[in-house]
C-alpha positions as CSV (number, residue, x, y, z in Angstrom):
1,M,0.0,0.0,0.0
2,E,1.3,3.4,-0.9
3,S,2.0,5.8,1.9
4,G,-0.9,8.2,2.3
5,Q,-3.3,6.0,0.4
6,K,-6.8,6.2,1.7
7,L,-8.0,2.9,3.2
8,V,-11.1,1.4,1.8
9,L,-12.4,-2.0,3.0
10,L,-14.7,-4.2,0.9
11,L,-16.6,-6.5,3.2
12,V,-18.1,-9.5,1.3
13,E,-20.7,-10.8,3.7
14,D,-24.3,-12.0,3.3
15,N,-25.3,-12.1,6.9
16,L,-26.9,-8.8,7.8
17,D,-26.3,-9.3,11.6
18,D,-22.6,-9.9,10.9
19,I,-22.4,-6.7,8.8
20,K,-24.2,-4.7,11.5
21,F,-22.0,-6.0,14.4
22,L,-18.8,-5.4,12.4
23,R,-19.8,-1.9,11.6
24,L,-20.6,-1.3,15.2
25,A,-17.2,-2.8,16.3
26,F,-15.4,-0.5,13.8
27,S,-17.3,2.5,15.2
28,K,-16.6,1.5,18.8
29,R,-12.9,1.4,18.0
30,G,-13.0,4.8,16.3
31,L,-12.2,3.5,12.8
32,S,-13.5,5.7,10.2
33,F,-12.3,4.3,6.9
34,P,-15.1,3.4,4.4
35,V,-16.5,-0.1,4.6
36,E,-18.2,-1.0,1.4
37,V,-20.4,-4.1,1.4
38,A,-21.1,-6.8,-1.2
39,H,-23.7,-9.3,-0.2
40,N,-22.7,-12.2,-2.4
41,G,-19.8,-13.3,-4.5
42,E,-21.1,-12.1,-7.8
43,Q,-21.7,-8.6,-6.4
44,A,-18.1,-8.6,-5.1
45,V,-16.8,-9.4,-8.6
46,E,-19.0,-6.6,-10.0
47,Y,-17.7,-4.2,-7.4
48,L,-14.0,-5.1,-8.0
49,E,-14.4,-4.8,-11.8
50,G,-16.2,-1.5,-11.5
51,R,-19.2,-2.9,-13.4
52,G,-22.9,-2.1,-13.3
53,A,-23.9,-0.2,-10.3
54,Y,-20.2,0.1,-9.2
55,Q,-18.9,2.0,-12.3
56,D,-18.4,5.3,-10.4
57,R,-15.0,4.8,-8.7
58,V,-15.5,8.0,-6.8
59,R,-18.6,6.6,-5.1
60,F,-17.3,3.0,-5.1
61,P,-13.5,3.2,-4.8
62,L,-11.3,0.2,-5.5
63,P,-10.7,-1.3,-2.1
64,T,-7.3,-1.3,-0.5
65,H,-8.3,-4.5,1.5
66,V,-11.0,-7.2,1.1
67,V,-12.5,-9.3,3.9
68,L,-14.4,-12.3,2.5
69,D,-16.8,-14.7,4.1
70,L,-16.4,-18.2,2.7
71,K,-20.0,-19.3,2.5
72,L,-21.6,-16.8,0.1
73,P,-24.5,-17.0,-2.3
74,K,-23.8,-17.1,-6.1
75,K,-20.0,-17.4,-5.8
76,S,-18.2,-18.6,-2.7
77,G,-15.4,-16.6,-0.9
78,I,-12.9,-19.1,-2.2
79,E,-14.1,-18.6,-5.8
80,V,-13.9,-14.8,-5.4
81,L,-10.4,-15.1,-3.9
82,Q,-9.2,-17.3,-6.7
83,W,-10.8,-15.0,-9.3
84,M,-9.0,-12.0,-7.7
85,K,-5.6,-13.6,-7.6
86,E,-5.9,-14.5,-11.3
87,R,-6.2,-10.8,-12.2
88,P,-3.0,-8.8,-12.2
89,S,-4.9,-5.6,-11.4
90,L,-6.4,-7.1,-8.3
91,A,-3.9,-9.7,-7.2
92,G,-2.0,-7.2,-5.1
93,I,-5.0,-6.3,-2.9
94,P,-4.7,-7.9,0.5
95,V,-7.5,-10.4,1.2
96,A,-8.5,-11.9,4.5
97,I,-11.2,-14.5,5.2
98,F,-13.7,-14.0,8.0
99,S,-15.7,-17.1,8.3
100,S,-17.7,-19.2,10.8
101,S,-15.7,-22.2,9.6
102,G,-12.8,-23.2,11.8
103,Q,-12.0,-26.2,9.6
104,S,-8.3,-26.4,8.9
105,G,-9.1,-27.5,5.3
106,D,-10.9,-24.3,4.6
107,E,-8.1,-22.2,6.1
108,N,-5.4,-24.1,4.2
109,R,-7.3,-23.7,0.9
110,A,-7.7,-20.0,1.5
111,R,-4.0,-19.5,2.4
112,D,-2.9,-21.6,-0.7
113,L,-4.9,-19.2,-2.8
114,G,-3.2,-16.2,-1.3
115,A,-5.4,-15.1,1.7
116,D,-3.3,-13.0,4.1
117,H,-5.3,-13.9,7.1
118,Y,-8.1,-16.3,8.2
119,W,-10.2,-15.2,11.1
120,V,-13.0,-17.3,12.6
121,K,-16.1,-15.3,13.5
122,P,-16.2,-14.9,17.2
123,T,-19.4,-15.6,19.3
124,S,-19.2,-12.6,21.5
125,F,-19.0,-8.8,20.8
126,K,-15.9,-8.5,23.1
127,K,-14.1,-11.1,21.0
128,L,-15.3,-9.3,17.8
129,L,-13.7,-6.1,19.1
130,E,-10.4,-8.0,19.4
131,V,-10.7,-9.2,15.8
132,V,-11.5,-5.7,14.6
133,D,-8.3,-4.5,16.4
134,V,-6.3,-7.1,14.4
135,I,-8.1,-6.1,11.1
136,A,-7.2,-2.4,11.8
137,R,-3.5,-3.3,12.4
138,W,-3.5,-5.4,9.2
139,M,-5.0,-2.5,7.2
140,T,-2.6,0.1,8.5
141,M,0.5,-2.0,8.1
142,V,2.9,-0.5,5.6
143,P,4.9,-3.3,3.9
144,N,8.6,-3.1,3.8
145,V,9.6,-1.9,0.4
């Protein structure tokens, strides 16, 4: 990520409660970067390509980071991750998985495809705040150049 670049998170999540609680957790931590939401895998692809409703890159900026659920309608998180990593213009965007699945096979597959992190969705808001702290550190890390 370039120094001074504005952070934009694309959250790909179909569970409205998870979206609500993540937004609340970001707010509680004072994190003010935009969180754009795609509700299924196909919508995520449209957003990332800047197609359809997402053509306006001022209103829908290309994200600096993507957080994907694994179990999504229309296209799974794994399919979106694989699709992104096959496109040079998107392959450099850091991607993390945020899933209710704690199965090592899911995590290994995601990491093999280039996911930077794999977080299991916590069952309490207190634990969610801890995950949000980790997400914030991940998003503000400047890689060594």
